[in-house]
N, C-alpha and C positions, 0 to 999 in steps of 0.2 A: 287460367287456373283449371278450367274444365277439360283442357286437352291433355293434361298429364295423367299417366297411369297411376292407379292407387299404390301407395307405398305399403309394403308388407311390414307389419309390426314384428318384433322378434318372436312373439308367441305364434304368429301365423307362418313363419318361415319353415320350409321343409326341414325335417330332421336329417342330420348327416348320418349316413349309413356307416356303422362301425362293425368291423369283424373282429372276432377273437383270433388269437394266433392259430388255434386249431382249425377254425373255419377258413382262414386264409390259406393255410397249408393244404387243407382238403380241396379247396377250390383250385389251387395251383397243381396238385397232383392228379386231378381229374383228367380223363382223356378229353381232348377237344371235341366239341359237339359235332355231330354228323352234318354234312353239307349236301343239299340237293341242288343240282344245277341242270339246266335244260340242254345238256349236251350228251352225246354218246362218248364212250371211253376213248376212241381215237382222237376226237376233237379236244378232249381234256388234256390228253398227253401232249398233243401238238401245241396247244396254247401254252401249257406250262413249260414245255421244252423251249419254245421261242422266248418266253419270259426269262427263263434261266440263262439263255445265251446272251440276253441283255443285262444280266446281273441282278435280276429281280428275285430269284429264288435259288438260294445257295444249295449246292450239292444235289440238285435234282437228277434223278436217274429213273427212267421208265423200268417197270418190272419186266424181267425176262420171261419168255414163254415158260409156263409151268410153275411160276412163283405165285404165292398166295396174295400178293399185293399188286395194285395197278402201277404205283410209282412210290418212290421214297424221296425224302428231302432231308437235308442235314439238320440235325438238332444239336446245336453246340452245347457242350457241357464242360465243366471244370472239375476234376482234371481229365475225366474221360468223356468222349463224345458219343453221340447216338444218332438214331434215325427216327424220323416221323414217317410211318408207313400208312399209305392210303389204300383201303380196300373198296372196290366198286360193286354196287348192286344196281343193275340196269332195270329201269321201269319202261316197258314198251311204249306207252303213250302218256302224254301230259295233257293238261287242259288246252294247251295250244295245239295239240296234235302231234308234236314231235317227241322224240325219246328224252328221257331224263335219267340221270345217274345220281345215286346217293353215295357219297364218299364217307366211309367211317374210318376212324384213325386208330392207330396203336403206336406205341413207342418201343424202341429196342436199343439197348446199349451195344455199341460196337465192341466185340469181344477181344480184339487183339491187344489193346493197351491194358485192360484189367489183368489179363493173363500174364502179360509181360511184367507188369508191376508186381504181381504175386510171385512170379518166378525170381525176380531180382531180390525181393525181400527174403525168399527162401534160401537162395544161393549166398546171400550175404551173411547168414547166421554163422556158419562155421569159420570163415576167415575172421569174423569178429571175435570169436572165442580165442583164436590164436593171437590176434593182435592185442586183445585185452590182457591175455595171460603174459605176453612178453612185456607189455607196458608195466603191469603190476610187478613183475619180477625185477625190472630195471629200477623202478621207483621205490619199491618196498622189499628189498632182498631178504630182510629178516622175517618177513611175514609169509613164509613159504606155505603155510596152511591156507592162505587166501589165494595165491596164484597157482598152486598145484590143484586146486579144486574149482577152477574158474568155470568149467563147463557145467558144474552142478547148479550154479545159480544164474549163469549167463544164458543158457539155453531157455529156461522157462521165461525169463524176463524178455528176451528178444522175441520169442515166439508170441507171447501175449502182446508185446508192443507191435509186432507185425500184423497180427490179427486186428488189433484196434485201428492201426493205420489204414488197413484195407477196408474195414467197415466204414470208417469215416470218409474215405475217398469215394466209395460206392454211394454212400448216402448223399454226399454233396453233388456227385455227378447226376444222380437221379433227380434231384431238385432242379439243377440248372438245365438239364435236358427237358424236363417237364415245362419249364418256363419258355425255353426256346421252341418247343413243339407248339405251344399256344401261339407264339408269334408267327411261326411258319404256317399254321392253319389259318390265321387271319390274313396273311399274305396270299395264300391260295384262294381264300374267299374273295379278296379284292381283285385278284387276277381273273377269276372266272365269273365275276359279276357282269351280267349282260347289261349294257347301258340302255 
């Protein structure tokens, strides 16, 4: 009996941490924490490039000369995707005597698909007016007041609907990109952890 660990009573058990929806959302949308590693920037890029070639880091691309970031990795989103960008700050020496680098992160939405989506929404408005007008004329030929003025009510409705659809798509994309960016930052941390 003396060898068993003491049992916790329900009152002694640690309280479960609960977050409100706003706190969880704020935590999700926060930029991943900076990471300090005992490597110089070329070593970081080489290690992550090797890991990416083994399938450990999706969409890894080193920054080209003149870019503001050291590298970027894929941040998957729905319906639009983005990038997790890593910016490097080099510290000349560490406690061990070697160089260290602090990686700070930022996120960016890939611009091609949002612009394409907005353009498709915009270009689909006028053909929709013509199609709706011809449909109403065929189905309700005696209601000429309705189908002869289709563009008066169709344009505002479709424009507001397109704006709402674009806003919702961007909002959802930012949330999913933020979640994916945190996962990518954790992957980078595990890949650069010195055993």
